[in-house]
LOKOLGU-274461 format. One record per residue: residue number from 1; z, x, y of N, C-alpha, C, CB in turn; residue in three letters. Coordinates in nm, 4 decimals. Glycine has a CB too. Example, Ala and Ser with C-alpha at 12.3 -4.5 7.8 and 13.67 -1.06 7.14 Angstrom:
# LOKOLGU-274461
> 1;0.7800;1.3190;-0.5690;0.7800;1.2300;-0.4500;0.7800;1.3200;-0.3300;0.9046;1.1308;-0.4473;ALA
> 2;0.7080;1.2850;-0.2250;0.7140;1.3670;-0.1060;0.7870;1.2900;0.0030;0.5725;1.4084;-0.0598;SER
This chain:
# LOKOLGU-274461
> 1;0.4298;5.7378;0.5235;0.4704;5.6338;0.5907;0.3384;5.5554;0.4809;0.4677;5.6429;0.7866;MET
> 2;0.2260;5.5901;0.5615;0.1556;5.5104;0.5029;0.1243;5.4953;0.3255;0.0554;5.5355;0.5740;LEU
> 3;0.1728;5.5258;0.2442;0.1826;5.5519;0.1159;0.2808;5.4310;0.1181;0.2252;5.7057;0.0636;HIS
> 4;0.4212;5.4222;0.2124;0.5185;5.3620;0.1280;0.4886;5.2515;0.1881;0.6654;5.4070;0.1206;VAL
> 5;0.3977;5.1275;0.2970;0.3562;5.0709;0.3896;0.2601;5.0168;0.2758;0.3177;5.1475;0.5224;GLN
> 6;0.2091;5.0362;0.2037;-0.0160;5.0434;0.0643;0.1384;4.9866;-0.0082;-0.1782;5.2987;-0.0437;SER
> 7;0.2158;5.0330;-0.0674;0.3179;5.0290;-0.2231;0.4243;4.9066;-0.2187;0.4296;5.1920;-0.2437;SER
> 8;0.4119;4.8688;-0.0593;0.5003;4.7441;0.0260;0.4105;4.6440;0.0046;0.5338;4.7609;0.2029;ARG
> 9;0.2667;4.5991;0.0624;0.1773;4.5431;0.0254;0.1144;4.5195;-0.1294;0.1151;4.5911;0.0963;LEU
> 10;0.0998;4.6075;-0.1844;0.0736;4.6292;-0.3524;0.1832;4.5357;-0.3765;0.0940;4.8031;-0.4353;GLU
> 11;0.2870;4.5410;-0.3724;0.4240;4.4467;-0.4395;0.4564;4.3183;-0.4370;0.5359;4.4772;-0.3944;THR
> 12;0.4133;4.2561;-0.2608;0.4269;4.1775;-0.2205;0.3065;4.0508;-0.2619;0.4511;4.2264;-0.1101;GLU
> 13;0.1703;4.1227;-0.2830;0.0819;4.1159;-0.4088;0.0752;4.0916;-0.5283;0.0483;4.1818;-0.4280;ASN
> 14;0.1885;4.1111;-0.5868;0.1785;4.0950;-0.6887;0.2636;4.0512;-0.7308;0.1488;4.1626;-0.7343;GLN
> 15;0.4027;4.0095;-0.6434;0.4793;3.9087;-0.5921;0.3891;3.7767;-0.5834;0.5373;3.9537;-0.4558;ILE
> 16;0.3156;3.7636;-0.4743;0.2469;3.6333;-0.4448;0.1203;3.6333;-0.5795;0.1740;3.6350;-0.2593;ALA
> 17;0.0797;3.6600;-0.6665;-0.0104;3.6567;-0.8227;0.1585;3.6220;-0.9052;-0.1230;3.8707;-0.8882;LEU
> 18;0.2796;3.6590;-0.9288;0.3933;3.6146;-0.9874;0.4301;3.5101;-1.0043;0.4692;3.6471;-0.9519;LEU
> 19;0.4162;3.4625;-0.7991;0.4057;3.3083;-0.7629;0.3352;3.2013;-0.8385;0.3473;3.2981;-0.6447;GLU
> 20;0.1987;3.2601;-0.8337;0.0872;3.1948;-0.7932;0.0663;3.1028;-0.9563;-0.0487;3.3185;-0.7339;ASN
> 21;0.1061;3.2197;-1.1091;0.1620;3.1832;-1.1898;0.2298;3.1953;-1.2596;0.1367;3.1651;-1.2162;TRP
> 22;0.3095;3.1518;-1.1908;0.4362;3.0848;-1.2701;0.4470;2.9245;-1.1498;0.6234;3.2272;-1.2662;MET
> 23;0.3662;2.9219;-1.1044;0.3111;2.7696;-1.0424;0.4813;2.7625;-0.8576;0.3492;2.5661;-1.2604;GLY
> 24;0.5560;2.8547;-0.8896;0.5912;2.8242;-0.7125;0.5199;2.8584;-0.5690;0.7106;2.8914;-0.6840;LYS
> 25;0.4071;2.8741;-0.5957;0.3421;2.8672;-0.4405;0.1838;2.8034;-0.5057;0.3306;3.0656;-0.3349;ARG
> 26;0.1559;2.7390;-0.4642;0.0084;2.6439;-0.5203;-0.1088;2.7277;-0.3834;0.0365;2.3885;-0.4892;LYS
> 27;-0.1612;2.7660;-0.4207;-0.3134;2.7827;-0.3245;-0.3512;2.6163;-0.2949;-0.4757;2.8772;-0.4372;SER
> 28;-0.3379;2.6324;-0.0936;-0.4169;2.5699;-0.0637;-0.5485;2.4948;-0.1624;-0.4397;2.6435;0.0200;ARG
> 29;-0.7072;2.4142;-0.1082;-0.7784;2.4028;-0.1726;-0.8523;2.3643;-0.0452;-0.7559;2.3366;-0.2891;SER
> 30;-1.0023;2.3602;-0.0064;-1.0516;2.3329;0.0618;-1.0566;2.1747;0.0945;-1.1347;2.3956;0.0382;SER
> 31;-1.0662;2.1288;-0.0012;-1.0642;1.9686;0.0029;-0.9584;1.8951;-0.0564;-1.1775;1.9142;-0.0606;TYR
> 32;-0.8742;1.8096;0.0342;-0.7384;1.7231;-0.0168;-0.8635;1.5622;-0.0453;-0.5601;1.7011;0.1601;GLU
> 33;-0.8142;1.5233;-0.1896;-0.8021;1.3997;-0.1747;-0.7114;1.3092;-0.1185;-0.8115;1.3745;-0.2555;TYR
> 34;-0.7976;1.1786;-0.0504;-0.7856;1.0743;0.0083;-0.7311;0.9145;-0.1060;-0.9324;1.0748;0.0815;ASN
> 35;-0.5560;0.9877;-0.0966;-0.5324;0.8080;-0.2123;-0.5340;0.6724;-0.1615;-0.3737;0.7852;-0.2851;HIS
> 36;-0.5949;0.6309;0.0124;-0.5283;0.5540;0.0551;-0.5934;0.4157;-0.0124;-0.5198;0.5750;0.1986;THR
> 37;-0.7396;0.4135;-0.1020;-0.8327;0.3227;-0.1704;-0.7500;0.3836;-0.2978;-1.0219;0.3402;-0.1511;SER
> 38;-0.7094;0.4177;-0.3285;-0.5884;0.4143;-0.4897;-0.4771;0.3153;-0.4579;-0.4861;0.5930;-0.5309;VAL
> 39;-0.4047;0.3878;-0.3485;-0.2530;0.2640;-0.2876;-0.3019;0.1849;-0.3241;-0.1947;0.2216;-0.1280;THR
> 40;-0.4352;0.1445;-0.2164;-0.3945;-0.0153;-0.1974;-0.4974;-0.0537;-0.2908;-0.4070;-0.0962;-0.0311;LEU
> 41;-0.5461;-0.0351;-0.3903;-0.5526;-0.1100;-0.4654;-0.4781;-0.1286;-0.5951;-0.6449;-0.1051;-0.4711;LEU
> 42;-0.3053;-0.0284;-0.5878;-0.2073;-0.0354;-0.7045;-0.1338;-0.1718;-0.6032;-0.0945;0.1422;-0.7507;THR
> 43;-0.1193;-0.1596;-0.4768;-0.0333;-0.2496;-0.4157;-0.1263;-0.4137;-0.4240;0.0030;-0.1830;-0.2454;ALA
> 44;-0.2454;-0.4498;-0.4408;-0.3539;-0.5674;-0.4559;-0.2743;-0.5746;-0.5853;-0.5467;-0.5414;-0.4536;LEU
> 45;-0.2800;-0.4638;-0.7230;-0.2684;-0.5232;-0.8243;-0.1194;-0.5845;-0.8442;-0.3130;-0.4373;-0.9185;PHE
> 46;0.0005;-0.5415;-0.7376;0.0911;-0.5967;-0.7664;0.1180;-0.7715;-0.7076;0.1764;-0.4979;-0.7308;GLY
> 47;0.0858;-0.7983;-0.5922;0.0364;-0.8891;-0.5519;-0.0615;-0.9463;-0.5938;0.0257;-0.8747;-0.4710;GLY
> 48;-0.1789;-0.9961;-0.6508;-0.2392;-1.0299;-0.7225;-0.1250;-1.0838;-0.8803;-0.3437;-0.9167;-0.7194;VAL
> 49;-0.0710;-1.0320;-0.8934;-0.0056;-1.0550;-1.0013;0.1501;-1.1147;-0.9466;-0.0078;-0.9171;-1.0901;CYS
> 50;0.1757;-1.0872;-0.9004;0.2763;-1.2601;-0.7880;0.2189;-1.3524;-0.7767;0.3153;-1.2642;-0.6183;ALA
> 51;0.0882;-1.3671;-0.7470;0.0078;-1.5261;-0.7247;0.0639;-1.5388;-0.8408;-0.1775;-1.5625;-0.7071;PHE
> 52;-0.0031;-1.4222;-0.9190;-0.0816;-1.5690;-1.0658;0.0484;-1.5998;-1.1502;-0.2423;-1.4861;-1.2287;ILE
> 53;0.1966;-1.4635;-1.0675;0.3259;-1.5856;-1.1455;0.3302;-1.6950;-1.0594;0.5079;-1.5290;-1.1572;ALA
> 54;0.3504;-1.7261;-0.9599;0.4099;-1.7759;-0.8818;0.3026;-1.9591;-0.9601;0.3956;-1.6836;-0.7005;VAL
> 55;0.1490;-1.8835;-0.9421;0.0745;-1.9747;-0.9980;0.0889;-2.0530;-1.1661;-0.0394;-1.9066;-0.9806;GLU
> 56;0.1234;-1.9638;-1.2435;0.1038;-2.0239;-1.3852;0.2611;-2.0564;-1.3419;0.0497;-1.9155;-1.5479;THR
> 57;0.4511;-2.0657;-1.3202;0.5120;-2.0930;-1.3159;0.5404;-2.2828;-1.2498;0.5370;-1.9831;-1.2864;THR
> 58;0.4437;-2.2508;-1.0997;0.4007;-2.3953;-1.0648;0.4592;-2.4682;-1.1280;0.2767;-2.4341;-1.0782;LEU
> 59;0.3624;-2.5100;-1.2748;0.3286;-2.6874;-1.3308;0.5145;-2.7253;-1.3349;0.2169;-2.7063;-1.5600;PRO
> 60;0.5725;-2.5899;-1.3868;0.7033;-2.5786;-1.5246;0.7832;-2.6381;-1.3168;0.7684;-2.3174;-1.6645;ASP
> 61;0.7939;-2.5373;-1.2386;0.8521;-2.6276;-1.1091;0.8186;-2.7862;-1.0933;0.7919;-2.5626;-0.9728;LEU
> 62;0.7158;-2.8566;-1.1067;0.6095;-2.8916;-1.0405;0.7480;-3.0435;-1.1174;0.4000;-2.8350;-1.0838;ILE
> 63;0.7523;-2.9872;-1.3049;0.8109;-3.0784;-1.3553;0.9452;-3.0998;-1.3757;0.7670;-3.0862;-1.4369;GLU
> 64;1.0424;-2.9999;-1.3450;1.1252;-2.9634;-1.3372;1.2459;-3.0574;-1.2313;1.0800;-2.8463;-1.3189;SER
> 65;1.1461;-3.0196;-1.0904;1.2019;-3.0858;-0.9767;1.0921;-3.1593;-0.9135;1.2686;-2.9904;-0.8800;TRP
> 66;1.0545;-3.2702;-1.0152;0.9374;-3.3465;-0.9499;0.9904;-3.4451;-0.8627;0.8436;-3.4162;-1.0509;GLY
> 67;1.0540;-3.4576;-0.7852;1.1022;-3.5456;-0.7276;1.1097;-3.4937;-0.5582;1.2298;-3.5787;-0.8048;ARG
> 68;1.1162;-3.3761;-0.5785;1.1558;-3.2722;-0.4738;1.0170;-3.1986;-0.4338;1.2739;-3.1590;-0.5370;GLN
> 69;0.9108;-3.1935;-0.5463;0.8162;-3.0935;-0.5275;0.6597;-3.2480;-0.4833;0.8044;-2.9604;-0.7169;MET
> 70;0.7558;-3.3868;-0.5193;0.6117;-3.4640;-0.4770;0.6315;-3.4755;-0.3097;0.5915;-3.6469;-0.5621;ASP
> 71;0.7262;-3.4231;-0.2682;0.7342;-3.4403;-0.1328;0.5803;-3.2980;-0.0553;0.9418;-3.4020;-0.0889;LYS
> 72;0.5543;-3.2563;-0.1200;0.5493;-3.1234;-0.0924;0.3457;-3.1915;-0.0976;0.6496;-2.9782;-0.2335;LEU
> 73;0.2466;-3.1174;-0.0456;0.1560;-3.1334;-0.0787;0.0965;-3.0083;-0.1139;0.1092;-3.2031;-0.0068;PRO
> 74;-0.0346;-3.1011;-0.2297;-0.0828;-2.9307;-0.3113;-0.1701;-2.7955;-0.2639;-0.1745;-2.9618;-0.4320;GLY
> 75;-0.2782;-2.8099;-0.1361;-0.2486;-2.7145;-0.0763;-0.1508;-2.6012;-0.0057;-0.2845;-2.7434;-0.0458;TRP
> 76;-0.0348;-2.6383;0.0119;0.1163;-2.6249;0.0695;0.1518;-2.5094;-0.0652;0.2323;-2.8103;0.0761;GLN
> 77;0.1297;-2.5924;-0.2223;0.2589;-2.4488;-0.2604;0.1107;-2.3858;-0.2752;0.4108;-2.4454;-0.4454;LEU
> 78;-0.0315;-2.4681;-0.2705;-0.0660;-2.3060;-0.3618;-0.0663;-2.1938;-0.2569;-0.2441;-2.2959;-0.4480;HIS
> 79;-0.0922;-2.2724;-0.0961;-0.1081;-2.1633;0.0273;0.0309;-2.0417;-0.0011;-0.0869;-2.2644;0.2125;MET
> 80;0.1257;-2.1696;-0.0230;0.2578;-2.1215;-0.0586;0.2645;-1.9480;-0.1791;0.3269;-2.2794;-0.1454;GLY
> 81;0.1845;-1.9619;-0.2623;0.2210;-1.8571;-0.3405;0.0979;-1.7368;-0.3438;0.2555;-1.9195;-0.4841;SER
> 82;0.0137;-1.7829;-0.1980;-0.0960;-1.6379;-0.1703;-0.0127;-1.5695;-0.1250;-0.2305;-1.6349;-0.0649;VAL
> 83;0.1270;-1.6468;-0.0571;0.2031;-1.6235;0.1441;0.2234;-1.5293;0.0439;0.3594;-1.7293;0.2735;CYS
> 84;0.3286;-1.5468;-0.0460;0.3962;-1.5054;-0.1773;0.3350;-1.3439;-0.2432;0.3601;-1.6419;-0.2945;GLY
> 85;0.2246;-1.3586;-0.2867;0.0930;-1.2505;-0.3356;0.1164;-1.1511;-0.2112;-0.1011;-1.3314;-0.3398;GLY
> 86;0.0653;-1.2152;-0.0804;0.0044;-1.0821;0.0341;0.1848;-1.0115;0.0840;-0.1194;-1.1827;0.2371;ILE
> 87;0.2699;-1.0855;0.0024;0.4420;-1.0465;0.1062;0.4677;-0.9412;0.0278;0.6073;-1.1754;0.1078;ILE
> 88;0.3686;-0.9659;-0.1166;0.4492;-0.8445;-0.2372;0.3639;-0.7068;-0.2355;0.4431;-0.9090;-0.4317;THR
> 89;0.2167;-0.7906;-0.1851;0.1222;-0.6530;-0.1785;0.1427;-0.5578;-0.0431;-0.0473;-0.7016;-0.1791;PHE
> 90;0.2429;-0.6557;0.0450;0.2793;-0.4979;0.1817;0.3930;-0.5119;0.1145;0.2892;-0.5056;0.4031;PHE
> 91;0.4929;-0.4739;0.0782;0.6288;-0.4606;-0.0103;0.5249;-0.3153;-0.1013;0.6942;-0.6573;-0.1344;THR
> 92;0.4068;-0.4050;-0.1669;0.4448;-0.2355;-0.3448;0.3976;-0.0986;-0.1750;0.1824;-0.2245;-0.6146;PHE
> 93;0.2827;-0.1652;-0.0837;0.2323;-0.1299;-0.0367;0.3229;0.0131;0.0313;0.1799;-0.2320;0.0138;LEU
> 94;0.4053;-0.0365;0.1383;0.5139;0.0204;0.1744;0.5760;0.1055;0.1243;0.5766;-0.0380;0.1888;PHE
> 95;0.6484;0.0891;-0.0238;0.6996;0.1718;-0.1481;0.5768;0.2420;-0.1881;0.7636;0.0799;-0.2771;ILE
> 96;0.4458;0.2236;-0.2000;0.4294;0.3275;-0.2466;0.3288;0.4231;-0.1531;0.3920;0.2986;-0.3754;LEU
> 97;0.3351;0.3562;0.0089;0.3205;0.4875;0.0469;0.3978;0.6015;0.1130;0.2452;0.4777;0.1016;GLU
> 98;0.5414;0.5416;0.0547;0.6674;0.6070;0.1454;0.6415;0.6860;0.0308;0.8384;0.5310;0.1910;ALA
> 99;0.6587;0.6183;-0.1211;0.6809;0.7732;-0.2003;0.5751;0.8245;-0.2046;0.7309;0.7842;-0.3451;LEU
> 100;0.4740;0.8371;-0.1884;0.3526;0.9410;-0.1650;0.3640;1.1195;-0.0563;0.2358;0.8251;-0.0772;GLU
> 101;0.3688;1.0287;0.0719;0.4198;1.0732;0.2200;0.5170;1.0941;0.1855;0.4231;0.9930;0.3418;THR
> 102;0.6624;1.0408;0.1514;0.8063;1.0846;0.1583;0.7551;1.1173;0.3314;0.8730;1.2390;0.0282;LYS
> 103;0.7513;1.0450;0.4089;0.7716;0.9693;0.5377;0.8289;0.8163;0.5413;0.6390;0.9665;0.6017;SER
> 104;0.9039;0.7371;0.5824;0.9271;0.6068;0.5665;0.8397;0.5624;0.7408;1.1240;0.5722;0.5357;ARG
> 105;0.8200;0.7116;0.8219;0.7461;0.6034;0.9121;0.5469;0.5999;0.9365;0.8253;0.6379;1.0743;ILE
> 106;0.5623;0.7457;0.8653;0.4109;0.6978;0.8140;0.3415;0.6227;0.6843;0.3487;0.8049;0.8082;THR
> 107;0.4668;0.5374;0.6384;0.4746;0.3939;0.5285;0.4300;0.3419;0.6979;0.6779;0.3197;0.4141;ALA
> 108;0.5431;0.3160;0.7446;0.5019;0.2151;0.8242;0.3885;0.1915;0.9106;0.5796;0.2023;0.8837;TRP
> 109;0.3646;0.3241;0.9927;0.2420;0.2827;1.0362;0.1230;0.3063;0.9281;0.2166;0.3539;1.1650;ARG
> 110;0.1548;0.2949;0.8159;-0.0072;0.2303;0.7638;0.0180;0.1459;0.6361;-0.1353;0.3674;0.7141;SER
> 111;0.1125;0.0905;0.6579;0.1483;-0.0698;0.6269;0.1710;-0.1181;0.7256;0.2572;-0.1100;0.5448;SER
> 112;0.1648;-0.1146;0.8380;0.1868;-0.2473;0.9308;0.0737;-0.3012;0.9589;0.2530;-0.2286;1.0628;ALA
> 113;-0.0117;-0.2098;1.0031;-0.1755;-0.3315;0.9795;-0.1511;-0.4466;0.8775;-0.3382;-0.2376;0.8938;PRO
> 114;-0.1068;-0.4487;0.7996;-0.1232;-0.5459;0.6778;-0.0274;-0.7026;0.7726;-0.0195;-0.4573;0.4882;TRP
> 115;0.0160;-0.6285;0.7540;0.1511;-0.7593;0.8476;0.0988;-0.9027;0.9311;0.2417;-0.6618;1.0084;LEU
> 116;0.0419;-0.8763;0.9991;-0.0255;-1.0197;1.0336;-0.1580;-1.1032;0.9258;-0.0990;-0.9870;1.1895;PRO
> 117;-0.2105;-1.0535;0.7748;-0.2269;-1.1094;0.6998;-0.0916;-1.1992;0.5697;-0.3124;-1.0209;0.6748;LEU
> 118;0.0245;-1.1720;0.6727;0.1544;-1.2080;0.5987;0.1264;-1.3523;0.6950;0.3258;-1.0895;0.6198;VAL
> 119;0.1494;-1.2893;0.8538;0.1356;-1.4146;0.9318;0.0609;-1.5182;0.9450;0.1308;-1.3968;1.0152;GLY
> 120;-0.0496;-1.4549;0.8602;-0.1691;-1.5727;0.8375;-0.1035;-1.6611;0.7073;-0.3500;-1.4924;0.7884;LEU
> 121;-0.1201;-1.6228;0.6631;-0.1260;-1.6368;0.5544;0.0396;-1.7888;0.4707;-0.1295;-1.4548;0.5191;THR
> 122;0.1513;-1.7214;0.5775;0.3168;-1.8125;0.6186;0.2090;-1.8970;0.7579;0.5227;-1.6584;0.7053;LEU
> 123;0.1371;-1.9155;0.8600;0.0877;-2.0245;0.8679;-0.0385;-2.0768;0.8539;0.1165;-2.0483;0.9450;LEU
> 124;-0.0906;-2.0518;0.7368;-0.1757;-2.1555;0.6423;-0.1010;-2.2822;0.5677;-0.2397;-2.0679;0.5212;ALA
> 125;0.0362;-2.1840;0.5328;0.1462;-2.3063;0.4015;0.2344;-2.3396;0.5114;0.2646;-2.2199;0.2261;THR
> 126;0.2557;-2.4015;0.6433;0.3268;-2.4449;0.6922;0.2217;-2.5486;0.7775;0.4161;-2.3482;0.7435;ILE
> 127;0.1045;-2.5015;0.8273;-0.0009;-2.6405;0.8484;-0.0810;-2.6010;0.8822;0.0148;-2.7518;0.9313;ILE
> 128;-0.2007;-2.6927;0.7488;-0.3225;-2.6541;0.6692;-0.4018;-2.6371;0.7569;-0.3764;-2.7403;0.5709;HIS
> 129;-0.4552;-2.4794;0.6623;-0.5478;-2.3717;0.7778;-0.6501;-2.4188;0.6536;-0.4988;-2.1491;0.8208;ILE
> 130;-0.7702;-2.5053;0.6953;-0.8881;-2.4468;0.4926;-0.8857;-2.2837;0.4379;-1.1305;-2.4614;0.5200;PRO
> 131;-0.8695;-2.3338;0.3519;-0.8709;-2.1714;0.2336;-0.9811;-2.1006;0.2793;-0.9041;-2.1937;0.0380;TYR
> 132;-1.1297;-2.1702;0.3129;-1.1819;-2.1005;0.3671;-1.2312;-2.0412;0.5038;-1.2217;-2.1190;0.3219;PHE
> 133;-1.1089;-2.0697;0.5708;-1.1047;-1.9960;0.6770;-1.0291;-1.8699;0.6915;-1.0713;-2.0688;0.7589;VAL
> 134;-0.8841;-1.9350;0.5523;-0.8305;-1.7872;0.4870;-0.9090;-1.7147;0.4978;-0.7944;-1.7689;0.3539;VAL
> 135;-0.9477;-1.7149;0.4304;-1.0511;-1.6240;0.3109;-1.1291;-1.4909;0.4653;-1.2421;-1.7918;0.1984;ILE
> 136;-1.1896;-1.6226;0.4370;-1.2808;-1.5426;0.5938;-1.2083;-1.4215;0.7026;-1.3120;-1.6867;0.7222;VAL
> 137;-1.0827;-1.5107;0.7184;-1.0071;-1.4178;0.8330;-0.9538;-1.3176;0.7904;-0.9031;-1.4736;0.9059;ALA
> 138;-0.9142;-1.3677;0.6947;-0.8368;-1.2327;0.5746;-0.8822;-1.1108;0.5126;-0.8048;-1.2816;0.4492;GLY
> 139;-1.0753;-1.1447;0.5462;-1.1513;-1.0830;0.4734;-1.2397;-0.9784;0.5795;-1.2291;-1.1891;0.3892;ALA
> 140;-1.2410;-1.0318;0.7069;-1.2890;-0.9736;0.8157;-1.1375;-0.8675;0.8710;-1.3497;-1.1095;0.9287;ILE
> 141;-1.0174;-0.9211;0.8984;-0.8966;-0.8622;0.8883;-0.9232;-0.7097;0.8271;-0.8017;-0.9558;0.7992;TYR
> 142;-0.8955;-0.7538;0.6947;-0.9039;-0.6181;0.5962;-0.9499;-0.5610;0.5677;-0.8940;-0.5970;0.5220;GLY
> 143;-1.0897;-0.5461;0.6274;-1.1849;-0.4509;0.6984;-1.1275;-0.3504;0.7908;-1.2796;-0.5262;0.7764;VAL
> 144;-1.0000;-0.3995;0.8843;-0.9874;-0.3073;0.9549;-0.8667;-0.3128;0.9836;-1.0633;-0.2995;1.0448;TRP
> 145;-0.8303;-0.3654;0.8870;-0.6426;-0.2740;0.8422;-0.6786;-0.2140;0.7708;-0.4941;-0.3421;0.7705;ALA
> 146;-0.7587;-0.1307;0.6712;-0.7985;-0.0506;0.5372;-0.8860;0.0590;0.6338;-0.9043;-0.1550;0.3935;TYR
> 147;-0.9159;0.0562;0.7320;-0.9869;0.1338;0.8820;-0.8562;0.2374;0.9143;-1.0219;-0.0058;1.0517;ARG
> 148;-0.7608;0.1225;0.9089;-0.6012;0.1416;1.0330;-0.5690;0.3071;0.9303;-0.3969;-0.0558;1.0088;GLN
> 149;-0.4894;0.2050;0.8509;-0.4522;0.2675;0.6966;-0.5424;0.3971;0.7199;-0.5073;0.1567;0.5353;THR
> 150;-0.6339;0.3634;0.6551;-0.7137;0.5309;0.5878;-0.6713;0.6030;0.7092;-0.9288;0.5472;0.5589;SER
> 151;-0.6629;0.5830;0.8808;-0.6650;0.6895;0.9708;-0.5080;0.7359;0.9306;-0.7017;0.6431;1.1417;SER
> 152;-0.4348;0.6474;0.9488;-0.2867;0.6891;0.9756;-0.2932;0.8010;0.8630;-0.1542;0.5563;0.9535;VAL
> 153;-0.3129;0.7852;0.7475;-0.3440;0.8955;0.6251;-0.3979;1.0088;0.6492;-0.4288;0.8540;0.5283;ARG
> 154;-0.4885;1.0138;0.7032;-0.5990;1.1305;0.7677;-0.4610;1.2256;0.8202;-0.7363;1.0596;0.9311;ARG
> 155;-0.4530;1.1586;0.9699;-0.4119;1.1964;1.0462;-0.2816;1.2043;1.0374;-0.4535;1.1535;1.1211;SER
> 156;-0.2086;1.1986;0.9436;-0.0957;1.2326;0.8501;-0.1387;1.3766;0.7677;-0.0704;1.0965;0.7383;SER
> 157;-0.1727;1.4172;0.7217;-0.2216;1.5546;0.6828;-0.2809;1.6849;0.7666;-0.3139;1.5249;0.6050;HIS
> 158;-0.2486;1.5844;0.8853;-0.3294;1.7663;1.0183;-0.1895;1.7885;0.9949;-0.4091;1.7601;1.2651;LEU
> 159;-0.1945;1.9171;1.0209;-0.0641;2.0313;1.0826;-0.0322;2.0079;1.1651;-0.0708;2.1601;1.1121;PRO
């Protein structure tokens, strides 16, 4: 009986070593890397690219739609492009989180703290809020939103 049990244990160990060598079963490391900052930087890159794209096409739009665009003040056009960049950032963040965590609920919980920035820039597009107020409020709020996003990611890794 003891020989059969030790033989079975030895066989299981050999199978586990073979699976580990073939990559079927991965051993858990004691340190798990938090990808929040990389994900946020990638989403931020997408948002900045959208902002730059709108800002570079703005002169062409003004030239093409001269009379209709003259009705809008310059601050409204530029704040609208900032709002477009923030919307793109939020969308990219949700998509990247959903792809990385494979959970739309976790993706929503980690990207939802950034939604008020969309509201702030949309409000600043509709009514004139000075850009320095939007920058300061966005920076202060961004610190809080980053902490919320990081805490969601840390809590989602717990068993």
